[in-house]
Each structure stands twice: as C-alpha cells, then as structure tokens.
SERO-4910 file (N, C-alpha, C, O; in steps of 0.05 Angstrom, whole numbers):
BEGIN
 pado doro    nc1    nc2    nc3   cac1   cac2   cac3    cc1    cc2    cc3    oc1    oc2    oc3
  Met    A     16    -22     -1     -3     -3     -4     21     24      2     41     23     16
  Asn    A     10     46    -16     29     66    -18     20     90      5     -3     96     10
  Glu    A     51    103     20     42    118     36     42    147     34     49    162     52
  Ser    A     33    154     13     33    187      9      7    195      3     -3    175     -8
  Leu    A     -6    209      3    -19    238     16    -31    237    -17    -17    243    -36
  Val    A    -61    228    -18    -72    233    -46   -101    249    -42   -121    241    -29
  Ser    A    -98    278    -59   -124    290    -58   -136    293    -85   -127    299   -107
  Val    A   -161    288    -75   -183    285    -99   -201    315    -98   -211    322    -77
  Val    A   -203    328   -117   -216    343   -121   -241    344   -140   -238    343   -165
  Ala    A   -267    347   -127   -284    337   -146   -309    362   -145   -318    370   -124
  Pro    A   -317    370   -168   -335    396   -170   -360    387   -167   -362    364   -174
  Leu    A   -378    395   -159   -404    386   -154   -422    401   -170   -442    389   -177
  Glu    A   -419    426   -177   -437    441   -195   -467    423   -203   -475    410   -221
  Gly    A   -475    432   -178   -505    420   -173   -517    403   -163   -540    404   -154
  Asp    A   -496    379   -165   -505    354   -157   -525    357   -137   -529    377   -123
  Thr    A   -537    333   -138   -565    329   -123   -537    314    -91   -513    308    -95
  Pro    A   -549    311    -68   -532    309    -44   -527    274    -44   -509    265    -30
  Asp    A   -548    255    -62   -545    235    -61   -521    223    -75   -506    206    -68
  Val    A   -524    243   -103   -501    237   -121   -473    241   -111   -454    227   -118
  Val    A   -470    262    -96   -446    269    -81   -442    240    -60   -426    222    -61
  Gln    A   -459    245    -44   -453    216    -22   -447    193    -32   -433    176    -21
  Ala    A   -461    189    -64   -440    165    -78   -418    163    -82   -404    144    -75
  Phe    A   -410    189    -99   -386    195   -106   -359    191    -87   -337    183    -93
  Val    A   -370    202    -59   -350    204    -41   -345    171    -34   -323    162    -28
  Glu    A   -370    158    -34   -364    119    -18   -359    114    -42   -343     97    -35
  Glu    A   -359    113    -62   -344     99    -84   -308    106    -85   -289     91    -90
  Thr    A   -309    135    -78   -277    145    -85   -263    140    -50   -239    137    -48
  Val    A   -279    141    -30   -268    122     -4   -259     94    -19   -236     89    -25
  Ala    A   -277     82    -24   -274     55    -31   -250     48    -46   -236     29    -39
  Val    A   -245     64    -69   -222     65    -83   -195     69    -65   -178     53    -60
  Leu    A   -198     93    -59   -172     99    -36   -162     75    -21   -142     61    -23
  Arg    A   -183     73     -3   -176     55     16   -154     30     15   -140     20     33
  Gly    A   -160     20    -23   -142     -2    -24   -115     10    -40    -97     -2    -52
  Val    A   -120     35    -38    -95     44    -62    -70     54    -37    -47     45    -37
  Val    A    -82     76    -17    -61     89     -3    -67     97     33    -90     94     43
  Thr    A    -53    103     44    -59    100     73    -69    127     84    -85    126    104
  His    A    -61    154     72    -76    182     71    -90    193     54    -81    191     32
  Tyr    A   -107    203     56   -123    214     23   -145    232     41   -156    230     64
  Glu    A   -146    252     19   -172    274     27   -190    273      2   -183    263    -20
  Ile    A   -213    283      8   -228    292    -12   -246    321     -6   -260    328     13
  Ile    A   -236    335    -33   -245    365    -36   -269    369    -41   -259    378    -62
  Leu    A   -293    371    -44   -315    383    -51   -317    412    -55   -318    429    -37
  Val    A   -318    417    -87   -321    444    -97   -341    441    -98   -351    419   -103
  Asp    A   -362    474    -92   -379    477   -101   -389    513   -101   -398    523    -80
  Asp    A   -386    527   -123   -387    557   -122   -361    561   -111   -366    571    -89
  Gly    A   -333    559   -114   -311    564   -103   -310    558    -76   -287    564    -67
  Ala    A   -331    546    -53   -326    543    -29   -311    513    -21   -322    493    -31
  Ala    A   -288    507     -5   -285    483     -9   -285    466     17   -277    478     37
  Thr    A   -293    442     18   -298    431     44   -285    408     39   -291    395     18
  Gly    A   -267    399     54   -254    371     62   -262    348     83   -274    353    104
  Ala    A   -257    322     76   -267    305     85   -240    279     80   -233    272     57
  Gly    A   -232    270     99   -207    252    104   -209    237    125   -225    242    143
  Glu    A   -197    222    127   -195    197    149   -173    204    170   -177    201    194
  Ser    A   -150    212    160   -122    224    166   -120    242    187   -107    242    208
  Gly    A   -140    262    176   -140    288    197   -126    308    181   -118    328    193
  Tyr    A   -122    306    158   -111    322    144   -129    346    138   -150    342    124
  Ala    A   -124    372    146   -137    387    134   -134    401    101   -113    397     88
  Val    A   -154    417     90   -160    428     68   -143    445     67   -142    459     87
  Arg    A   -124    452     43    -87    473     50   -111    494     33   -131    488     20
  Gly    A   -102    516     39   -109    542     30   -126    557     38   -146    547     48
  Arg    A   -122    590     35   -147    606     44   -176    604     31   -179    592      9
  Arg    A   -193    613     43   -218    612     33   -231    648     41   -223    666     56
  Gly    A   -255    643     21   -266    664     25   -251    691      9   -258    714      4
  Arg    A   -235    680      6   -223    710    -26   -206    700    -42   -185    688    -37
  Asp    A   -220    707    -72   -203    707    -88   -162    710    -92   -151    732    -95
  Pro    A   -148    689    -92   -129    698    -91   -115    720   -107   -104    739    -96
  His    A   -116    716   -134   -121    741   -155   -128    770   -141   -110    786   -138
  Glu    A   -148    775   -136   -157    794   -123   -145    806   -105   -145    831   -105
  Ala    A   -131    791    -84   -120    802    -61    -96    818    -64    -87    834    -48
  His    A    -85    807    -98    -63    821   -102    -51    836   -119    -28    840   -127
  Lys    A    -76    844   -124    -74    865   -154    -63    889   -150    -54    901   -170
  Asp    A    -63    900   -120    -53    922   -123    -26    926   -122    -17    948   -124
  Arg    A    -11    904   -120     19    902   -125     26    905   -154     10    908   -173
  Pro    A     59    903   -158     73    905   -178     66    880   -179     57    865   -162
  Arg    A     73    875   -211     76    851   -231     93    833   -222     89    809   -225
  Val    A    116    845   -207    135    824   -203    131    806   -177    138    784   -171
  Ile    A    115    828   -162    109    818   -123     87    801   -133     89    778   -123
  Gln    A     68    804   -148     44    785   -161     60    762   -167     59    743   -151
  Phe    A     76    758   -189     91    735   -197    103    717   -170     96    695   -161
  Leu    A    123    736   -161    135    726   -129    125    706   -108    136    689    -94
  Ile    A     95    718   -111     74    714    -89     59    692   -102     46    678    -86
  Ala    A     59    686   -133     49    654   -143     71    638   -140     71    614   -133
  Val    A     89    650   -143    118    626   -151    115    609   -115    113    585   -111
  Trp    A    116    630    -97    124    613    -70     92    599    -66     92    576    -57
  Ala    A     68    611    -72     43    591    -68     49    566    -86     43    544    -76
  Glu    A     57    567   -105     65    542   -124     80    527    -98     63    514    -86
  Leu    A    103    525    -88    134    513    -75    111    508    -58    108    484    -59
  Gln    A     90    520    -42     79    514    -27     62    493    -26     56    485     -3
  Arg    A     51    481    -46     38    458    -64     58    437    -67     49    414    -66
  Val    A     88    441    -72     99    416    -79    102    391    -61    102    395    -36
  Gln    A    103    371    -68    100    350    -49    128    337    -50    135    317    -63
  Trp    A    146    352    -32    177    346    -27    177    318    -24    158    304    -16
  Pro    A    203    309    -33    213    273    -34    216    280     11    217    299     26
  Asn    A    215    248     16    225    244     38    260    234     31    272    230     10
  Arg    A    270    233     67    308    226     61    306    200     40    316    202     18
  Gln    A    291    175     50    292    157     37    285    159      0    297    144    -16
  Ala    A    274    169     -4    268    179    -37    295    190    -48    311    180    -64
  Leu    A    295    216    -35    318    227    -41    342    211    -48    350    209    -71
  Val    A    352    200    -25    376    177    -30    380    168    -54    398    171    -70
  Thr    A    353    153    -54    346    139    -76    348    150   -104    357    138   -124
  Leu    A    341    168   -102    333    183   -130    362    201   -135    366    214   -156
  Thr    A    377    200   -120    402    213   -120    425    192   -128    446    198   -139
  Gly    A    417    167   -120    437    153   -117    437    138   -158    455    131   -174
  Val    A    406    138   -158    401    131   -187    413    153   -212    421    145   -235
  Val    A    413    183   -201    424    199   -227    451    195   -218    463    195   -240
  Leu    A    468    191   -199    489    190   -199    506    165   -208    531    164   -212
  Gly    A    489    144   -211    495    123   -226    499    125   -258    520    121   -270
  Phe    A    473    135   -269    472    136   -296    491    158   -306    504    156   -327
  Val    A    492    182   -288    518    196   -298    549    173   -300    560    166   -320
  Leu    A    554    168   -279    574    153   -281    578    138   -304    598    138   -318
  Ile    A    552    121   -308    549    100   -329    552    118   -363    568    108   -379
  Ala    A    538    138   -371    542    159   -390    563    170   -394    573    174   -416
  Gly    A    575    176   -367    605    188   -372    624    169   -374    644    180   -384
  Gly    A    628    147   -370    641    121   -369    638    112   -406    661    105   -413
  Tyr    A    626    111   -421    613    109   -443    625    126   -460    641    121   -479
  Leu    A    615    154   -451    624    179   -480    654    170   -476    669    162   -493
  Gly    A    660    172   -443    695    172   -449    700    144   -459    723    146   -467
  Leu    A    694    124   -463    708    100   -478    706    105   -508    724     98   -523
  Leu    A    676    123   -519    682    124   -540    699    148   -546    716    140   -561
  Asp    A    705    179   -540    726    185   -540    749    179   -543    764    185   -561
  Ala    A    754    164   -523    783    145   -522    785    135   -550    803    143   -566
  Ile    A    761    112   -558    771     98   -582    766    118   -601    785    118   -617
  Phe    A    753    132   -607    756    148   -635    778    171   -636    786    180   -658
  Ser    A    787    179   -612    809    202   -616    845    177   -624    866    186   -634
  Glu    A    841    147   -615    863    139   -622    864    126   -645    884    115   -655
  Leu    A    830    128   -656    825    127   -696    837    152   -709    849    152   -730
  Ile    A    832    171   -696    841    197   -711    861    200   -712    871    213   -730
  Lys    A    875    187   -690    915    195   -690    924    172   -709    948    175   -715
  Arg    A    913    153   -719    915    134   -730    917    145   -758    937    143   -772
  Ile    A    896    155   -766    892    158   -801    907    182   -792    926    168   -784
  Leu    A    915    206   -785    938    229   -786    959    223   -784    977    240   -784
***
C-alpha cells in the first residue's frame, strides 16, 4: 500500500446530495485499497470543504479570490507570490526517496560518462592513426 497523501478534488456543480454521497463512498472505497492517507475536497461555487480519514485539513485560504487580493501590487511581486504559493503545494520527497533518486541519477551519470569517455578514447586513437 502506498504511503503518500492523495487529494481528490471534485466539482459539485449542482449535483444532488445522493450523487455526491455515492461519489464520496465510491472514491473512499477505491482510495482505501491504494493509499493510507487521503482527502476528498468537494467544490461548489468556489467554496471548498474537505473530508479525510487521517486528519488532514484542506490547505489554502478561503473566502477570497487569490488574484483579487494581490491586484494592487506590482506584477513582479504578484509573480513572486504566485511562485511561493506553487512551492507550498509541491510534495517534496522524504529522505529515503531523496537518497534513492540521487543514487539513481549519480549512477546514470557515471554510466553515461564512462560510455562517452570510452567512445572518446576509441575515436581519438582512431583519428591519431588516420592522421
């Protein structure tokens, strides 16, 4: 079972409570077999409410449009605020994943470097003999 947090965002758009309840039950049944932590965010007219088993709260600020709050600031500041907001949403890897992925990258770099070094040595020797 995967230990990551999965968020499901579902627009309601006028669905009946029965349809919403059926969607939530079906989604929970699927998620329980796949991950240990999940949250379901139901969105209706821009207002979000969250439900999840593991005590995760819905992230973000409610009650205002994020674009409206920063319109009076310069565009560069708006951009930096948007960049910071995106960085807040990134799911950063844990230490084990970081070490594993770093090892994969370094291994690939060593293999590619060795391959290119070998080709360089072969072709430089070939060029020396031709000239």
